[in-house]
VEXRO-152540 format. One record per atom (N, C-alpha, C): residue number from 0; residue in three letters; atom name; x, y, z. Coordinates in steps of 0.05 Angstrom, whole numbers. Layout:
<pts>
(NUM, 'Ala', 'CA', (X, Y, Z))
...
</pts>
This chain:
<pts>
(0, 'Met', 'N', (17, -24, 0))
(0, 'Met', 'CA', (0, 0, 0))
(0, 'Met', 'C', (18, 25, 0))
(1, 'Ser', 'N', (12, 43, -17))
(1, 'Ser', 'CA', (26, 68, -18))
(1, 'Ser', 'C', (8, 90, -7))
(2, 'Ile', 'N', (21, 110, 4))
(2, 'Ile', 'CA', (7, 133, 15))
(2, 'Ile', 'C', (10, 156, -5))
(3, 'Ser', 'N', (-11, 167, -14))
(3, 'Ser', 'CA', (-9, 188, -34))
(3, 'Ser', 'C', (5, 213, -23))
(4, 'Thr', 'N', (23, 224, -40))
(4, 'Thr', 'CA', (35, 250, -33))
(4, 'Thr', 'C', (26, 272, -51))
(5, 'Glu', 'N', (9, 265, -71))
(5, 'Glu', 'CA', (-2, 286, -88))
(5, 'Glu', 'C', (-23, 301, -73))
(6, 'Leu', 'N', (-24, 327, -77))
(6, 'Leu', 'CA', (-41, 344, -62))
(6, 'Leu', 'C', (-62, 358, -79))
(7, 'Pro', 'N', (-83, 344, -87))
(7, 'Pro', 'CA', (-104, 358, -102))
(7, 'Pro', 'C', (-119, 378, -84))
(8, 'Ser', 'N', (-134, 395, -96))
(8, 'Ser', 'CA', (-148, 416, -81))
(8, 'Ser', 'C', (-167, 404, -60))
(9, 'Thr', 'N', (-176, 380, -64))
(9, 'Thr', 'CA', (-195, 367, -46))
(9, 'Thr', 'C', (-180, 348, -27))
(10, 'His', 'N', (-155, 351, -23))
(10, 'His', 'CA', (-138, 333, -7))
(10, 'His', 'C', (-148, 331, 22))
(11, 'Asn', 'N', (-154, 307, 30))
(11, 'Asn', 'CA', (-162, 302, 58))
(11, 'Asn', 'C', (-138, 289, 72))
(12, 'His', 'N', (-123, 306, 86))
(12, 'His', 'CA', (-98, 296, 98))
(12, 'His', 'C', (-102, 275, 120))
(13, 'Ser', 'N', (-125, 275, 132))
(13, 'Ser', 'CA', (-129, 254, 153))
(13, 'Ser', 'C', (-127, 226, 142))
(14, 'Asn', 'N', (-133, 223, 115))
(14, 'Asn', 'CA', (-129, 197, 103))
(14, 'Asn', 'C', (-100, 189, 102))
(15, 'Cys', 'N', (-82, 208, 97))
(15, 'Cys', 'CA', (-53, 203, 97))
(15, 'Cys', 'C', (-44, 194, 124))
(16, 'Ile', 'N', (-53, 209, 145))
(16, 'Ile', 'CA', (-45, 202, 172))
(16, 'Ile', 'C', (-54, 174, 180))
(17, 'Asn', 'N', (-80, 169, 175))
(17, 'Asn', 'CA', (-91, 143, 182))
(17, 'Asn', 'C', (-78, 120, 167))
(18, 'Ala', 'N', (-73, 124, 141))
(18, 'Ala', 'CA', (-60, 103, 125))
(18, 'Ala', 'C', (-31, 98, 136))
(19, 'Ala', 'N', (-17, 119, 142))
(19, 'Ala', 'CA', (11, 115, 152))
(19, 'Ala', 'C', (11, 101, 179))
(20, 'Leu', 'N', (-6, 109, 197))
(20, 'Leu', 'CA', (-7, 97, 223))
(20, 'Leu', 'C', (-16, 68, 222))
(21, 'Thr', 'N', (-36, 62, 206))
(21, 'Thr', 'CA', (-46, 35, 202))
(21, 'Thr', 'C', (-24, 17, 191))
(22, 'Met', 'N', (-11, 26, 170))
(22, 'Met', 'CA', (10, 10, 157))
(22, 'Met', 'C', (34, 6, 176))
(23, 'Ala', 'N', (42, 27, 190))
(23, 'Ala', 'CA', (64, 25, 209))
(23, 'Ala', 'C', (58, 5, 231))
(24, 'Thr', 'N', (34, 6, 241))
(24, 'Thr', 'CA', (26, -13, 262))
(24, 'Thr', 'C', (27, -41, 252))
(25, 'Gln', 'N', (16, -46, 228))
(25, 'Gln', 'CA', (15, -72, 216))
(25, 'Gln', 'C', (44, -83, 211))
(26, 'Leu', 'N', (61, -66, 200))
(26, 'Leu', 'CA', (88, -74, 195))
(26, 'Leu', 'C', (104, -80, 220))
(27, 'Cys', 'N', (99, -65, 241))
(27, 'Cys', 'CA', (113, -70, 267))
(27, 'Cys', 'C', (105, -97, 278))
(28, 'Val', 'N', (80, -104, 276))
(28, 'Val', 'CA', (71, -130, 285))
(28, 'Val', 'C', (84, -152, 268))
(29, 'Glu', 'N', (84, -149, 242))
(29, 'Glu', 'CA', (97, -168, 224))
(29, 'Glu', 'C', (127, -171, 229))
(30, 'Arg', 'N', (140, -150, 236))
(30, 'Arg', 'CA', (169, -150, 240))
(30, 'Arg', 'C', (177, -157, 269))
(31, 'Gly', 'N', (157, -158, 287))
(31, 'Gly', 'CA', (163, -164, 315))
(31, 'Gly', 'C', (177, -141, 329))
(32, 'Val', 'N', (171, -117, 322))
(32, 'Val', 'CA', (183, -93, 335))
(32, 'Val', 'C', (160, -77, 348))
(33, 'Gln', 'N', (167, -60, 367))
(33, 'Gln', 'CA', (146, -45, 381))
(33, 'Gln', 'C', (143, -17, 370))
(34, 'Leu', 'N', (118, -10, 363))
(34, 'Leu', 'CA', (112, 17, 357))
(34, 'Leu', 'C', (100, 29, 383))
(35, 'Thr', 'N', (119, 39, 399))
(35, 'Thr', 'CA', (111, 49, 426))
(35, 'Thr', 'C', (94, 74, 422))
(36, 'Ser', 'N', (82, 82, 444))
(36, 'Ser', 'CA', (65, 106, 444))
(36, 'Ser', 'C', (81, 130, 434))
(37, 'Ile', 'N', (105, 135, 443))
(37, 'Ile', 'CA', (120, 158, 435))
(37, 'Ile', 'C', (128, 157, 406))
(38, 'Arg', 'N', (135, 133, 396))
(38, 'Arg', 'CA', (142, 129, 368))
(38, 'Arg', 'C', (117, 135, 350))
(39, 'Gln', 'N', (94, 125, 359))
(39, 'Gln', 'CA', (70, 130, 344))
(39, 'Gln', 'C', (63, 160, 344))
(40, 'Gln', 'N', (66, 173, 366))
(40, 'Gln', 'CA', (60, 201, 368))
(40, 'Gln', 'C', (78, 218, 350))
(41, 'Val', 'N', (104, 210, 350))
(41, 'Val', 'CA', (124, 224, 332))
(41, 'Val', 'C', (116, 220, 303))
(42, 'Leu', 'N', (109, 195, 296))
(42, 'Leu', 'CA', (101, 189, 268))
(42, 'Leu', 'C', (77, 205, 261))
(43, 'Glu', 'N', (57, 206, 278))
(43, 'Glu', 'CA', (33, 222, 273))
(43, 'Glu', 'C', (39, 252, 270))
(44, 'Leu', 'N', (57, 262, 286))
(44, 'Leu', 'CA', (64, 290, 284))
(44, 'Leu', 'C', (79, 296, 257))
(45, 'Ile', 'N', (95, 277, 249))
(45, 'Ile', 'CA', (109, 281, 223))
(45, 'Ile', 'C', (89, 281, 200))
(46, 'Trp', 'N', (68, 265, 203))
(46, 'Trp', 'CA', (48, 263, 181))
(46, 'Trp', 'C', (26, 285, 184))
(47, 'Thr', 'N', (29, 303, 202))
(47, 'Thr', 'CA', (9, 324, 206))
(47, 'Thr', 'C', (4, 339, 179))
(48, 'Asn', 'N', (25, 342, 163))
(48, 'Asn', 'CA', (22, 354, 136))
(48, 'Asn', 'C', (45, 343, 119))
(49, 'His', 'N', (48, 353, 96))
(49, 'His', 'CA', (69, 344, 78))
(49, 'His', 'C', (93, 362, 78))
(50, 'His', 'N', (97, 376, 100))
(50, 'His', 'CA', (121, 392, 104))
(50, 'His', 'C', (141, 376, 120))
(51, 'Ala', 'N', (167, 381, 115))
(51, 'Ala', 'CA', (187, 369, 131))
(51, 'Ala', 'C', (187, 382, 159))
(52, 'Val', 'N', (193, 366, 180))
(52, 'Val', 'CA', (192, 376, 207))
(52, 'Val', 'C', (218, 370, 221))
(53, 'Lys', 'N', (228, 390, 235))
(53, 'Lys', 'CA', (254, 387, 250))
(53, 'Lys', 'C', (249, 374, 277))
(54, 'Ala', 'N', (270, 361, 287))
(54, 'Ala', 'CA', (268, 346, 312))
(54, 'Ala', 'C', (260, 364, 335))
(55, 'Tyr', 'N', (271, 388, 337))
(55, 'Tyr', 'CA', (264, 405, 359))
(55, 'Tyr', 'C', (235, 416, 357))
(56, 'Asp', 'N', (225, 418, 333))
(56, 'Asp', 'CA', (197, 426, 329))
(56, 'Asp', 'C', (179, 402, 339))
(57, 'Leu', 'N', (188, 378, 333))
(57, 'Leu', 'CA', (173, 355, 343))
(57, 'Leu', 'C', (173, 354, 373))
(58, 'Leu', 'N', (196, 361, 385))
(58, 'Leu', 'CA', (198, 361, 414))
(58, 'Leu', 'C', (177, 381, 426))
(59, 'Glu', 'N', (176, 405, 415))
(59, 'Glu', 'CA', (157, 425, 424))
(59, 'Glu', 'C', (128, 416, 421))
(60, 'Arg', 'N', (123, 403, 399))
(60, 'Arg', 'CA', (95, 394, 393))
(60, 'Arg', 'C', (87, 370, 409))
(61, 'Ile', 'N', (107, 354, 419))
(61, 'Ile', 'CA', (100, 330, 434))
(61, 'Ile', 'C', (99, 336, 464))
(62, 'Lys', 'N', (110, 358, 473))
(62, 'Lys', 'CA', (110, 365, 502))
(62, 'Lys', 'C', (82, 364, 514))
(63, 'Pro', 'N', (61, 374, 501))
(63, 'Pro', 'CA', (35, 372, 513))
(63, 'Pro', 'C', (25, 344, 517))
(64, 'Leu', 'N', (35, 325, 500))
(64, 'Leu', 'CA', (27, 297, 501))
(64, 'Leu', 'C', (46, 281, 520))
(65, 'Gln', 'N', (71, 288, 521))
(65, 'Gln', 'CA', (92, 274, 536))
(65, 'Gln', 'C', (109, 295, 550))
(66, 'Ser', 'N', (100, 303, 573))
(66, 'Ser', 'CA', (114, 326, 587))
(66, 'Ser', 'C', (143, 320, 594))
(67, 'Ala', 'N', (150, 295, 597))
(67, 'Ala', 'CA', (177, 287, 604))
(67, 'Ala', 'C', (195, 283, 580))
(68, 'Ala', 'N', (185, 288, 556))
(68, 'Ala', 'CA', (201, 284, 532))
(68, 'Ala', 'C', (225, 302, 531))
(69, 'Lys', 'N', (247, 291, 523))
(69, 'Lys', 'CA', (273, 304, 520))
(69, 'Lys', 'C', (283, 301, 491))
(70, 'Pro', 'N', (303, 316, 483))
(70, 'Pro', 'CA', (313, 313, 456))
(70, 'Pro', 'C', (320, 283, 450))
(71, 'Ala', 'N', (333, 270, 469))
(71, 'Ala', 'CA', (340, 242, 464))
(71, 'Ala', 'C', (316, 224, 459))
(72, 'Thr', 'N', (294, 231, 471))
(72, 'Thr', 'CA', (269, 216, 467))
(72, 'Thr', 'C', (260, 218, 438))
(73, 'Ile', 'N', (261, 242, 427))
(73, 'Ile', 'CA', (253, 247, 400))
(73, 'Ile', 'C', (273, 233, 381))
(74, 'Tyr', 'N', (299, 237, 386))
(74, 'Tyr', 'CA', (319, 225, 368))
(74, 'Tyr', 'C', (318, 194, 368))
(75, 'Arg', 'N', (312, 182, 391))
(75, 'Arg', 'CA', (309, 153, 391))
(75, 'Arg', 'C', (285, 144, 374))
(76, 'Ala', 'N', (263, 159, 377))
(76, 'Ala', 'CA', (239, 153, 362))
(76, 'Ala', 'C', (245, 156, 332))
(77, 'Leu', 'N', (258, 178, 324))
(77, 'Leu', 'CA', (265, 183, 296))
(77, 'Leu', 'C', (283, 161, 285))
(78, 'Asp', 'N', (303, 153, 301))
(78, 'Asp', 'CA', (321, 131, 292))
(78, 'Asp', 'C', (305, 106, 287))
(79, 'Phe', 'N', (287, 99, 304))
(79, 'Phe', 'CA', (270, 75, 300))
(79, 'Phe', 'C', (253, 78, 275))
(80, 'Leu', 'N', (240, 100, 272))
(80, 'Leu', 'CA', (222, 105, 249))
(80, 'Leu', 'C', (238, 104, 223))
(81, 'Met', 'N', (262, 115, 223))
(81, 'Met', 'CA', (279, 114, 198))
(81, 'Met', 'C', (288, 86, 193))
(82, 'Ala', 'N', (297, 71, 214))
(82, 'Ala', 'CA', (306, 44, 211))
(82, 'Ala', 'C', (284, 26, 199))
(83, 'Gln', 'N', (259, 32, 207))
(83, 'Gln', 'CA', (236, 16, 197))
(83, 'Gln', 'C', (227, 25, 169))
(84, 'Gly', 'N', (238, 48, 160))
(84, 'Gly', 'CA', (230, 58, 133))
(84, 'Gly', 'C', (204, 73, 134))
(85, 'Phe', 'N', (195, 83, 157))
(85, 'Phe', 'CA', (170, 97, 160))
(85, 'Phe', 'C', (173, 127, 154))
(86, 'Ile', 'N', (197, 137, 156))
(86, 'Ile', 'CA', (203, 165, 151))
(86, 'Ile', 'C', (229, 168, 136))
(87, 'His', 'N', (233, 191, 124))
(87, 'His', 'CA', (259, 197, 110))
(87, 'His', 'C', (270, 223, 123))
(88, 'Arg', 'N', (296, 224, 123))
(88, 'Arg', 'CA', (309, 249, 131))
(88, 'Arg', 'C', (313, 266, 106))
(89, 'Val', 'N', (306, 292, 108))
(89, 'Val', 'CA', (311, 311, 87))
(89, 'Val', 'C', (336, 325, 95))
(90, 'Glu', 'N', (358, 317, 84))
(90, 'Glu', 'CA', (385, 326, 93))
(90, 'Glu', 'C', (388, 356, 90))
(91, 'Ser', 'N', (379, 367, 67))
(91, 'Ser', 'CA', (383, 396, 63))
(91, 'Ser', 'C', (368, 414, 82))
(92, 'Leu', 'N', (347, 403, 94))
(92, 'Leu', 'CA', (331, 418, 113))
(92, 'Leu', 'C', (336, 409, 142))
(93, 'Asn', 'N', (352, 388, 146))
(93, 'Asn', 'CA', (356, 376, 172))
(93, 'Asn', 'C', (329, 370, 185))
(94, 'Ala', 'N', (312, 357, 170))
(94, 'Ala', 'CA', (284, 352, 179))
(94, 'Ala', 'C', (275, 325, 169))
(95, 'Phe', 'N', (250, 318, 175))
(95, 'Phe', 'CA', (239, 291, 169))
(95, 'Phe', 'C', (212, 293, 156))
(96, 'Ile', 'N', (206, 273, 138))
(96, 'Ile', 'CA', (180, 271, 126))
(96, 'Ile', 'C', (171, 242, 128))
(97, 'Gly', 'N', (145, 238, 126))
(97, 'Gly', 'CA', (134, 211, 125))
(97, 'Gly', 'C', (140, 198, 98))
(98, 'Cys', 'N', (145, 172, 99))
(98, 'Cys', 'CA', (150, 157, 74))
(98, 'Cys', 'C', (123, 150, 61))
(99, 'Cys', 'N', (121, 153, 35))
(99, 'Cys', 'CA', (96, 147, 21))
(99, 'Cys', 'C', (94, 118, 13))
(100, 'Asp', 'N', (115, 102, 17))
(100, 'Asp', 'CA', (114, 73, 10))
(100, 'Asp', 'C', (128, 57, 32))
(101, 'Leu', 'N', (113, 51, 53))
(101, 'Leu', 'CA', (125, 39, 76))
(101, 'Leu', 'C', (134, 10, 72))
(102, 'Lys', 'N', (123, -4, 53))
(102, 'Lys', 'CA', (129, -32, 50))
(102, 'Lys', 'C', (153, -38, 33))
(103, 'Thr', 'N', (162, -18, 17))
(103, 'Thr', 'CA', (183, -23, -2))
(103, 'Thr', 'C', (208, -7, 5))
(104, 'Ala', 'N', (231, -20, 8))
(104, 'Ala', 'CA', (256, -5, 11))
(104, 'Ala', 'C', (262, 9, -15))
(105, 'His', 'N', (270, 34, -14))
(105, 'His', 'CA', (274, 49, -38))
(105, 'His', 'C', (291, 74, -33))
(106, 'Glu', 'N', (304, 83, -54))
(106, 'Glu', 'CA', (317, 109, -53))
(106, 'Glu', 'C', (295, 130, -59))
(107, 'Gln', 'N', (301, 154, -52))
(107, 'Gln', 'CA', (280, 174, -56))
(107, 'Gln', 'C', (290, 198, -71))
(108, 'Leu', 'N', (272, 209, -87))
(108, 'Leu', 'CA', (275, 234, -100))
(108, 'Leu', 'C', (255, 253, -86))
(109, 'Leu', 'N', (266, 273, -73))
(109, 'Leu', 'CA', (249, 291, -57))
(109, 'Leu', 'C', (247, 318, -71))
(110, 'Leu', 'N', (223, 327, -77))
(110, 'Leu', 'CA', (218, 353, -90))
(110, 'Leu', 'C', (209, 371, -67))
(111, 'Ile', 'N', (225, 391, -61))
(111, 'Ile', 'CA', (220, 409, -39))
(111, 'Ile', 'C', (211, 436, -50))
(112, 'Cys', 'N', (186, 444, -44))
(112, 'Cys', 'CA', (176, 470, -53))
(112, 'Cys', 'C', (185, 492, -34))
(113, 'Lys', 'N', (199, 511, -45))
(113, 'Lys', 'CA', (209, 534, -29))
(113, 'Lys', 'C', (186, 553, -21))
(114, 'Gln', 'N', (164, 551, -35))
(114, 'Gln', 'CA', (141, 570, -30))
(114, 'Gln', 'C', (123, 559, -8))
(115, 'Cys', 'N', (112, 535, -12))
(115, 'Cys', 'CA', (92, 524, 7))
(115, 'Cys', 'C', (105, 505, 28))
(116, 'Lys', 'N', (130, 497, 23))
(116, 'Lys', 'CA', (145, 480, 41))
(116, 'Lys', 'C', (137, 450, 39))
(117, 'Asn', 'N', (119, 443, 21))
(117, 'Asn', 'CA', (112, 415, 18))
(117, 'Asn', 'C', (136, 400, 7))
(118, 'Val', 'N', (138, 375, 15))
(118, 'Val', 'CA', (159, 357, 4))
(118, 'Val', 'C', (145, 333, -8))
(119, 'Glu', 'N', (150, 329, -34))
(119, 'Glu', 'CA', (137, 307, -48))
(119, 'Glu', 'C', (159, 286, -53))
(120, 'Glu', 'N', (153, 261, -45))
(120, 'Glu', 'CA', (170, 239, -50))
(120, 'Glu', 'C', (163, 226, -76))
(121, 'Arg', 'N', (183, 221, -93))
(121, 'Arg', 'CA', (178, 208, -119))
(121, 'Arg', 'C', (197, 184, -121))
(122, 'His', 'N', (187, 162, -134))
(122, 'His', 'CA', (205, 139, -137))
(122, 'His', 'C', (225, 144, -159))
(123, 'Ala', 'N', (217, 156, -181))
(123, 'Ala', 'CA', (235, 164, -203))
(123, 'Ala', 'C', (254, 142, -211))
(124, 'Asp', 'N', (243, 118, -218))
(124, 'Asp', 'CA', (259, 95, -224))
(124, 'Asp', 'C', (280, 100, -245))
(125, 'Val', 'N', (273, 114, -266))
(125, 'Val', 'CA', (292, 119, -288))
(125, 'Val', 'C', (315, 136, -278))
(126, 'Val', 'N', (310, 156, -262))
(126, 'Val', 'CA', (331, 173, -251))
(126, 'Val', 'C', (349, 156, -233))
(127, 'Met', 'N', (337, 140, -216))
(127, 'Met', 'CA', (353, 123, -198))
(127, 'Met', 'C', (370, 102, -212))
(128, 'Gln', 'N', (359, 91, -234))
(128, 'Gln', 'CA', (374, 72, -250))
(128, 'Gln', 'C', (398, 86, -263))
(129, 'Ala', 'N', (394, 110, -273))
(129, 'Ala', 'CA', (416, 125, -285))
(129, 'Ala', 'C', (437, 131, -263))
(130, 'Leu', 'N', (428, 137, -239))
(130, 'Leu', 'CA', (447, 143, -217))
(130, 'Leu', 'C', (463, 118, -210))
(131, 'Val', 'N', (450, 95, -209))
(131, 'Val', 'CA', (464, 70, -204))
(131, 'Val', 'C', (486, 65, -225))
(132, 'Gln', 'N', (479, 70, -250))
(132, 'Gln', 'CA', (498, 67, -272))
(132, 'Gln', 'C', (522, 85, -268))
(133, 'Glu', 'N', (517, 110, -262))
(133, 'Glu', 'CA', (539, 129, -257))
(133, 'Glu', 'C', (557, 120, -233))
(134, 'Leu', 'N', (544, 110, -213))
(134, 'Leu', 'CA', (560, 101, -189))
(134, 'Leu', 'C', (577, 77, -197))
(135, 'Gln', 'N', (566, 59, -213))
(135, 'Gln', 'CA', (581, 36, -223))
(135, 'Gln', 'C', (605, 45, -240))
(136, 'Asn', 'N', (599, 64, -258))
(136, 'Asn', 'CA', (621, 75, -275))
(136, 'Asn', 'C', (643, 87, -259))
(137, 'Ala', 'N', (637, 99, -236))
(137, 'Ala', 'CA', (656, 112, -219))
(137, 'Ala', 'C', (668, 92, -199))
(138, 'Asn', 'N', (659, 67, -199))
(138, 'Asn', 'CA', (668, 47, -179))
(138, 'Asn', 'C', (664, 58, -151))
(139, 'Phe', 'N', (641, 71, -147))
(139, 'Phe', 'CA', (634, 83, -121))
(139, 'Phe', 'C', (613, 66, -108))
(140, 'Ile', 'N', (618, 60, -83))
(140, 'Ile', 'CA', (598, 45, -67))
(140, 'Ile', 'C', (582, 64, -50))
(141, 'Ala', 'N', (557, 67, -57))
(141, 'Ala', 'CA', (539, 85, -42))
(141, 'Ala', 'C', (527, 71, -18))
(142, 'His', 'N', (526, 85, 4))
(142, 'His', 'CA', (514, 74, 29))
(142, 'His', 'C', (484, 81, 29))
(143, 'Ser', 'N', (477, 103, 17))
(143, 'Ser', 'CA', (449, 111, 15))
(143, 'Ser', 'C', (447, 130, -9))
(144, 'Lys', 'N', (423, 131, -20))
(144, 'Lys', 'CA', (418, 149, -43))
(144, 'Lys', 'C', (393, 165, -38))
(145, 'Ala', 'N', (395, 191, -41))
(145, 'Ala', 'CA', (372, 208, -40))
(145, 'Ala', 'C', (379, 233, -56))
(146, 'Ile', 'N', (360, 241, -72))
(146, 'Ile', 'CA', (364, 266, -87))
(146, 'Ile', 'C', (343, 286, -78))
(147, 'Glu', 'N', (352, 309, -70))
(147, 'Glu', 'CA', (334, 330, -61))
(147, 'Glu', 'C', (336, 354, -81))
(148, 'Ile', 'N', (313, 361, -91))
(148, 'Ile', 'CA', (312, 383, -110))
(148, 'Ile', 'C', (293, 405, -98))
(149, 'Gln', 'N', (303, 429, -96))
(149, 'Gln', 'CA', (287, 451, -86))
(149, 'Gln', 'C', (278, 468, -109))
(150, 'Gly', 'N', (253, 476, -108))
(150, 'Gly', 'CA', (241, 493, -129))
(150, 'Gly', 'C', (213, 501, -121))
(151, 'Ile', 'N', (196, 504, -141))
(151, 'Ile', 'CA', (169, 512, -137))
(151, 'Ile', 'C', (150, 490, -148))
(152, 'Cys', 'N', (132, 481, -132))
(152, 'Cys', 'CA', (114, 459, -140))
(152, 'Cys', 'C', (93, 470, -160))
(153, 'Glu', 'N', (79, 451, -172))
(153, 'Glu', 'CA', (59, 458, -192))
(153, 'Glu', 'C', (37, 476, -181))
(154, 'Asn', 'N', (27, 470, -157))
(154, 'Asn', 'CA', (6, 486, -145))
(154, 'Asn', 'C', (16, 515, -140))
(155, 'Cys', 'N', (40, 518, -130))
(155, 'Cys', 'CA', (50, 545, -124))
(155, 'Cys', 'C', (56, 560, -150))
(156, 'Ser', 'N', (67, 545, -170))
(156, 'Ser', 'CA', (73, 559, -195))
(156, 'Ser', 'C', (47, 569, -208))
(157, 'Gln', 'N', (25, 554, -206))
(157, 'Gln', 'CA', (0, 564, -216))
(157, 'Gln', 'C', (-10, 588, -201))
(158, 'Thr', 'N', (-6, 588, -174))
(158, 'Thr', 'CA', (-14, 610, -157))
(158, 'Thr', 'C', (3, 635, -164))
(159, 'Leu', 'N', (29, 631, -169))
(159, 'Leu', 'CA', (47, 653, -175))
(159, 'Leu', 'C', (45, 661, -204))
(160, 'Asn', 'N', (29, 645, -220))
(160, 'Asn', 'CA', (26, 650, -248))
(160, 'Asn', 'C', (52, 650, -263))
(161, 'Thr', 'N', (69, 630, -256))
(161, 'Thr', 'CA', (94, 627, -270))
(161, 'Thr', 'C', (95, 599, -283))
(162, 'Glu', 'N', (113, 595, -301))
(162, 'Glu', 'CA', (116, 569, -314))
(162, 'Glu', 'C', (138, 554, -301))
(163, 'Ile', 'N', (135, 527, -301))
(163, 'Ile', 'CA', (156, 510, -292))
(163, 'Ile', 'C', (175, 506, -315))
(164, 'Pro', 'N', (201, 513, -311))
(164, 'Pro', 'CA', (220, 510, -333))
(164, 'Pro', 'C', (224, 481, -341))
(165, 'Ala', 'N', (229, 476, -366))
(165, 'Ala', 'CA', (233, 448, -376))
(165, 'Ala', 'C', (261, 438, -368))
</pts>
């Protein structure tokens, strides 16, 4: 099951949150790992919208739910969620987003809108295959692959009445 990251004008984001939490709970049971209360709350906070969220922002938002939460609490939850493939780190923003395909291990192409701050995850198989070929040509062993591109999304470009360059 994939979680949609496309944002039509009628987007009901509660569906994204519910799908992510349901799938994460199911996968944790299948994998024999614990989706503790704090981990679930952090995952839910990350899925609040399609914006990347920083660890310290998560800490502030979780304080009303977990008054004893400390930075280490958040970072442990984030480490678990990343290890399980439930979230991705957006390196250029030092922040995190929910993964749109929890069942499949994959590299990600992240499109980061500088206007609305949404981050869209794309599989971009052709791009990733070309990247693998380049890495092989360079005899380079990659430990992880993610491409982050910052620009203006389709919705914002329409709002700004500008064209997306080819």
